[in-house]
N, C-alpha and C positions, 0 to 999 in steps of 0.2 A: 430323885435318885438318879445317879449317873453311873455309867460304866466306862471308865477312861481306858482306852486301849489304842490310841493313835489312829482312830477312825476305822481301820480294818487290820486285823492281826491274826495270823495263824496261831492256834493254841493247841496244847496237848490235851486230848480228850480225857486221858487218865487223871488229869489234875482238876477235872470238873465233876459236877454232879451228873453229867451225862455219860460217864465212862461205860456203864453197863448197857445203856441204850445204844451207844456207838458200836459196841461189840455185837449186839444182837441185830441191829437194823441197818447198819451202814451198807452192808452188801445185799440187803433184801431187794428182790426184783420189784416190789411194790411197797415202799416204806411210808406211803402217805395215808393219813387218817382223815376222814371227813365227818364233822359233826354239824347238825342242823338244828337251829333254835328259832322259834317264832318270837319276835321282839315287839314290844309296845313302842312304836316310833311316834306316838302322838306328840311328845315334846319337840321332836325334830320338825314334824309337820307344822306345828303351830308357830315355832320360831321362824321357819322358812316363810310362812305366810305373813308374819309380823314384820320381818326385817328385809324381805326379798332376797335373803341369802339362799343359795341353791340347796335343795334337800340333800343331794348327793354329796356336796361339799361338807355339810354339817355331819352327815353320817361318817364320812372319811375322817373328819376331825375327831369324832367320838372314838373311832377305832384307834387312832393314834394315842388318845388320852388313856384308853383302857390298856393299851399295850406297853406304854412307856416305862412303867415300874415293874414289869414282869421280866426278869433277867433273861429268860429263855428266848425272848423275842430278839435278843441281840446276837444270837448264835445262828450260824448257817453252815450246814454240811455241804461240801462240794467235792465230788469225786471221792477221795479217801482222806480228805482233810476237813477239819472243823475250824471255822473262822469266828471271830468275835468283832462286833462293831460297837461304836459308842454313840450312834445317832440313828434316828429312824426317818424313813420317808414313806409316803403312801403313793402307790402307783395307781393311776386311773387309765382307762381306755378311752381314747378321744377319736371321734369321727372327724376325719380331715376334710378339707375343701374339695377333694377329688372323689369323695364318697367311700374312701377306704378308712382304715383305722390305724392309729399309732399309739404307742405307750408314752405316758408322761409321768415322771417321778416328781413328787412334790414334797419338799422337806417339811417334816412335822414341826409345828410350833405350838407351845402351850397357849399362845395368844390367838384366839379364833379369828380376829380381824387380820392379823399377819398371815395366817394360813389361808384365809379367804382371798386376800390380795394376791398371794403367790398362786393359788389355785386358778384364779381368773386369768392372770398374766401368762402363766406357763401353758395352760390348756389352750388359750387363744393362739399363742405362738406355735404350739404343736399342730393345731388344726390348720393354720395358714401356711406353715412351712412343709407340712406332710412329712415331718421328720420326728422320730422318737427321741425322747430326752431321758437320759439315764444318769443316775447319781451313783457312781461306782463306790464312793466312800460312805454310803448310807446303807443300813439294813432296810430292805424294801419289803413292805407289806403290800401284796397285790390285791387289787379289787376289780370287780367287773359288775356293771349294772345293766341288766337286760330288761328294761322297763317296758318293752313292747307287749309283755304279757305277765300275768301272775304265775309265779312258780312256787312249788312246795319245797323243792330241794335241787341243788346242783352238785354234781360230782365231776370235778375237772379231770382232764387227761393228765397222766404223769409221763413226762418225756425224759426225766432224768437230768434235764438241763436246768430247769428252774425248780429249786427246792424251797423257795420262800413261802412263808405262810400266805394264804390266799382266801379272800372272802368274796362271795358272789351273791347276788339277789336279783329278783325280778321287780315287778310293779307292786307298790304297797296296796293294802286293802283297807277300805273303810268299813268298820264294823260298829254300828250304833254310834257311841260317843268316842270310840278309839280308832286309831290307825295302826294296823298290824303289818309286819313284814318278816317272812321267813328268811334267814340268812344262813348260808352254808359256809363253814370254816374248815379249810383244808390245811394240814400241817404235816411236816416231816417228823416221823416218830423219834429220830435222833435228836431233833431240836427240843421237843417237849413230850410229856406224857399227857394222858387224858385229864389228869388232875389240873395241870397248868392251863390246858385248853378250856376246861370248864370254868376255871377261875376267870380267865379272860372274858368268856361270854357273860358271866355274871357282872363283871366290871363294865362291860360294854353297855348293858342295860342301865347300870347305875350312872354312867356318864350321860346317857340319853336323858335320864330323869333329872340330872343336874341342870339341864338346859332350861328347866322351868325357872331357875333362879338367875338366868342370864339377862 
C-alpha cells in the first residue's frame, strides 16, 4: 500500500479522518499518548544469533513493517498544520566517537538486507562524523534503546517540537524458553487514536513472529 503525496505535503485536516481529532487535540498542551506492551522478541533474538544481524536493527525493521500499511503513520501535525508523507524512515540514536550521541534517520525498505546495509552504513557514518543525519522528506518513526538496564516502561518528554511517533525500550529479558521486551509507544493524538495504535502494536508482534520464516 502506498500513499502518494509528493513526499511531504500540507493537507486540509477537514478532508481527512482526523478532522475531529485535529479540532480536539491540536491545541492541547499535552497531546501525546503512551502505550506500553510486553513483546515476545524470541524470533528477533534467534534470527540475530543465527545471522549476526543486530537485534536492534531487526526490531527497527519490524517496526517499519508494522507501520507501513497504517495510513495514520504518514500524517504529522506540526504547529497548526497537518502534513502527509509518502515514505517512512526509522530514527535511531547513535553513540558517536566522542562519547556523545547523534540522531540517524534510516529509510525503511521492505527488504531486510537493504535496510540492514543502510543501517550499518549510516550509523557508522553518524558515529564517526559526530553529525546527525535527517531525512526531511520522510515520515520519521523515532526509536531509542536503553539497553544498560531492564525497563518496564518509558514515558518520553513532550517538547512540542517533535510530534513524531516514538518507540523506546530497555534490555530484553530471558524467561525460560522465551525472550521478552517491554516497548513503550508514544504518539500524537491528532495523528491517531488508541485503536490505530493498538493495531500497530498487534502488527508489530505479528511481524516479529514472521521472522521465524526468514
